[in-house]
C-alpha positions as CSV (number, residue, x, y, z in Angstrom):
1,R,2.8,24.1,10.2
2,A,4.5,21.7,7.8
3,A,3.4,21.7,4.2
4,T,3.2,17.9,4.1
5,M,3.5,14.9,6.3
6,D,7.0,14.1,5.1
7,V,8.2,17.7,5.8
8,A,6.8,17.4,9.3
9,R,8.6,14.1,9.8
10,E,11.9,15.5,8.6
11,G,11.6,18.5,10.9
12,V,12.0,21.1,8.2
13,S,8.6,22.9,8.6
14,D,10.3,26.3,8.6
15,T,11.9,25.6,5.2
16,F,8.7,24.1,3.7
17,P,5.8,25.7,5.6
18,A,2.1,25.3,4.7
19,S,0.3,28.5,3.6
20,A,-1.1,30.9,6.2
21,A,-4.6,29.9,5.1
22,V,-3.9,26.2,5.6
23,V,-2.4,26.8,9.0
24,A,-5.4,28.8,10.0
25,E,-7.7,26.0,8.9
26,R,-5.8,23.5,10.9
27,E,-5.9,25.7,14.0
28,T,-9.7,25.9,13.5
29,F,-10.0,22.1,13.4
30,F,-7.9,21.8,16.6
31,D,-10.1,24.4,18.3
32,R,-13.2,22.4,17.4
33,G,-11.7,19.2,18.6
34,M,-11.8,17.6,15.2
35,T,-9.0,15.2,14.2
36,N,-10.2,13.4,11.2
37,D,-8.9,15.6,8.4
38,S,-6.7,14.2,5.7
39,W,-3.5,16.1,6.6
40,R,-3.5,14.4,10.1
41,H,-3.4,10.9,8.7
42,N,-0.3,8.8,8.9
43,D,1.3,6.1,6.7
44,F,-1.2,3.5,7.9
45,T,-3.9,5.6,6.4
46,S,-2.0,5.9,3.2
47,E,-1.7,2.1,3.0
48,M,-5.5,1.9,3.4
49,Q,-6.2,4.4,0.7
50,G,-3.7,3.1,-1.8
51,S,-6.0,0.7,-3.6
52,A,-7.1,2.7,-6.6
53,E,-4.9,0.9,-9.1
54,F,-4.3,-2.1,-6.8
55,W,-3.3,-4.4,-9.6
56,Q,-0.2,-2.4,-10.3
57,K,1.4,-3.3,-7.0
58,P,4.4,-5.7,-7.0
59,E,2.5,-8.7,-5.7
60,F,0.0,-8.5,-8.5
61,I,2.8,-8.1,-11.1
62,E,4.3,-11.3,-9.7
63,D,0.9,-13.1,-9.8
64,F,0.7,-12.3,-13.6
65,A,4.3,-13.5,-14.2
66,Q,3.8,-16.7,-12.3
67,N,0.2,-17.6,-13.4
68,G,-0.8,-15.6,-16.5
69,R,-4.5,-15.5,-16.9
70,K,-5.0,-18.2,-14.2
71,G,-3.8,-15.7,-11.6
72,K,-6.3,-15.0,-8.8
73,K,-4.9,-11.6,-7.7
74,W,-4.3,-9.4,-10.8
75,T,-7.5,-10.6,-12.5
76,A,-9.7,-9.3,-9.6
77,S,-12.3,-6.6,-10.4
78,T,-11.9,-5.0,-7.0
79,A,-9.0,-4.3,-4.6
80,A,-10.7,-6.3,-1.8
81,A,-11.1,-9.4,-4.0
82,G,-7.6,-9.1,-5.3
83,S,-6.2,-8.8,-1.8
84,I,-7.5,-12.3,-0.8
85,G,-6.9,-13.9,-4.2
86,K,-10.6,-14.0,-5.4
87,G,-10.0,-12.8,-8.9
88,D,-11.2,-14.4,-12.1
89,A,-10.2,-13.4,-15.7
90,A,-13.8,-14.2,-16.8
91,G,-14.9,-11.3,-14.6
92,L,-13.0,-8.7,-16.6
93,S,-13.5,-7.5,-20.1
94,E,-10.9,-8.4,-22.8
95,T,-10.0,-4.7,-23.0
96,E,-9.3,-4.5,-19.3
97,L,-7.3,-7.7,-19.3
98,A,-5.2,-6.5,-22.3
99,A,-4.6,-3.1,-20.6
100,R,-3.3,-4.8,-17.4
101,E,-1.2,-7.3,-19.3
102,K,0.4,-4.5,-21.3
103,Y,1.3,-2.7,-18.0
104,F,2.8,-5.9,-16.6
105,E,4.9,-6.5,-19.7
106,E,6.3,-3.0,-19.5
107,N,6.8,-2.9,-15.7
108,F,7.8,-6.5,-14.9
109,W,10.9,-5.1,-13.1
110,K,8.8,-3.5,-10.4
111,S,8.1,-6.9,-8.8
112,R,9.8,-7.8,-5.5
113,Q,12.3,-10.3,-7.1
114,Y,13.8,-7.4,-9.1
115,Q,14.0,-5.2,-6.0
116,A,15.9,-8.0,-4.3
117,D,18.3,-8.2,-7.2
118,F,18.9,-4.5,-7.0
119,E,19.5,-4.6,-3.2
120,K,21.9,-7.6,-3.5
121,N,23.9,-6.7,-6.6
122,G,23.4,-3.0,-7.3
123,A,24.5,-2.0,-10.8
124,N,25.8,-5.6,-11.4
125,G,22.4,-7.1,-11.0
126,T,21.4,-9.4,-13.8
127,F,17.6,-9.2,-13.7
128,W,16.6,-5.6,-12.9
129,T,19.0,-4.3,-15.5
130,N,17.5,-6.3,-18.3
131,S,14.9,-5.3,-20.9
132,A,12.8,-8.5,-20.5
133,P,11.6,-10.8,-17.6
134,A,14.0,-13.4,-16.4
135,A,16.9,-11.6,-18.0
136,K,15.9,-12.9,-21.4
137,G,16.4,-9.6,-23.2
138,E,19.3,-7.1,-23.5
139,K,20.9,-4.9,-20.8
140,I,19.1,-1.6,-20.6
141,S,20.7,1.8,-21.1
142,E,22.3,3.7,-18.2
143,A,19.5,6.3,-18.4
144,E,16.9,3.5,-17.9
145,M,19.0,2.0,-15.1
146,R,19.0,5.3,-13.3
147,A,15.2,5.7,-13.7
148,R,14.6,2.2,-12.4
149,A,17.0,2.7,-9.5
150,Q,15.0,5.7,-8.4
151,H,11.9,3.6,-8.2
152,F,13.5,1.0,-5.9
153,K,13.5,1.6,-2.2
154,T,16.4,1.6,0.2
155,P,16.5,-1.3,2.7
156,M,15.4,1.2,5.4
157,Q,12.4,2.3,3.3
158,K,11.5,-1.3,2.4
159,E,11.6,-2.2,6.1
160,H,9.3,0.7,6.9
161,D,6.9,-0.2,4.1
162,D,6.8,-3.8,5.2
163,Y,5.9,-2.7,8.7
164,V,3.1,-0.5,7.5
165,K,1.7,-3.2,5.3
166,K,1.6,-5.6,8.2
167,N,0.2,-3.1,10.7
168,W,-2.1,-1.0,8.5
169,W,-4.9,-1.6,11.0
170,K,-3.3,0.8,13.4
171,A,-4.6,3.6,11.2
172,P,-6.7,6.3,13.0
173,E,-9.8,5.3,11.0
174,V,-9.7,1.8,12.3
175,R,-9.2,3.0,15.9
176,Q,-12.2,5.4,15.5
177,D,-14.3,2.6,14.1
178,F,-13.4,0.3,17.0
179,E,-14.2,3.1,19.5
180,R,-17.7,3.4,17.8
181,H,-18.5,-0.3,17.4
182,G,-16.2,-2.2,19.7
183,S,-15.5,-5.8,18.7
184,N,-18.1,-5.5,16.0
185,S,-16.0,-3.1,14.1
186,K,-15.8,-4.2,10.4
187,M,-12.6,-2.3,9.9
188,L,-11.0,-4.0,12.9
189,K,-11.9,-7.4,11.6
190,A,-10.8,-6.9,8.0
191,V,-7.9,-9.1,6.8
192,T,-6.6,-6.5,4.4
193,P,-6.8,-2.7,4.1
194,A,-8.7,-3.1,0.8
195,A,-11.3,-5.2,2.6
196,A,-11.5,-2.6,5.4
197,V,-12.0,0.3,3.0
198,S,-14.7,-1.7,1.1
199,G,-16.6,-2.3,4.3
200,L,-16.3,-6.1,3.9
201,G,-14.9,-6.9,7.3
202,G,-18.2,-8.3,8.4
203,E,-18.0,-11.1,5.9
204,A,-16.1,-14.2,7.1
205,E,-13.9,-14.6,4.0
206,Y,-12.7,-11.1,4.3
207,Q,-11.8,-11.3,8.0
208,A,-8.5,-11.8,9.8
209,S,-8.1,-14.8,12.0
210,P,-9.7,-14.8,15.5
211,A,-6.3,-14.6,17.1
212,E,-5.3,-11.5,15.0
213,I,-8.6,-9.8,15.8
214,E,-8.1,-10.4,19.5
215,A,-4.6,-9.0,19.3
216,R,-5.9,-5.8,17.6
217,I,-8.5,-5.4,20.2
218,A,-6.0,-5.8,23.0
219,Y,-3.7,-3.2,21.3
220,F,-6.5,-0.6,21.1
221,K,-7.7,-1.2,24.6
222,S,-4.1,-0.8,25.9
223,G,-4.2,2.9,24.7
224,A,-1.1,2.4,22.6
225,V,-0.7,4.8,19.6
226,D,1.6,4.3,16.7
227,N,2.0,7.5,14.6
228,T,4.2,5.9,11.9
């Protein structure tokens, strides 16, 4: 009866309930034995579906900072290609490259090294509190510091996110694909969630290692379920 997944997780469904119509719809799905509706998905599913603006993620910001237009992640035209470093600036229009570069210049502080500075030093951090990369600018205002601090995750949140990124393949969609196709499941074999969503798990360059694939198969066959 929770309005959202987070409400359900926090156990405050009575305070933030879903509407009567939504509850009725869910009950109908249960009665029909259907389990593949979006409100049933967990954080693993969210990780798989979060590739719309893939190049805005921290690792892509870092790729730009370290490699410029020679970067192989942020220059990718698709999330799948970017996830395995198959990008190429020549494959994007100058307009798209410029738009991404502008985003990186304004959001450099969202990369992981600035998160680390925030975690270690708090308000005394040198890098995340600066207006330019590598602390080459001026210290930002307190208002901007508060805004950035709200973006950064707590150590517990970061640990959770890292776990989800590593174990995205435990998503219900992957399990269902494995149940339908067994060891031939493309989603099961995909090395990254972007590759899985793009249906590229059947191609060698987009596949996880044989050992990783076998470990996933063993997990699903064991009947284990992780509802993270």
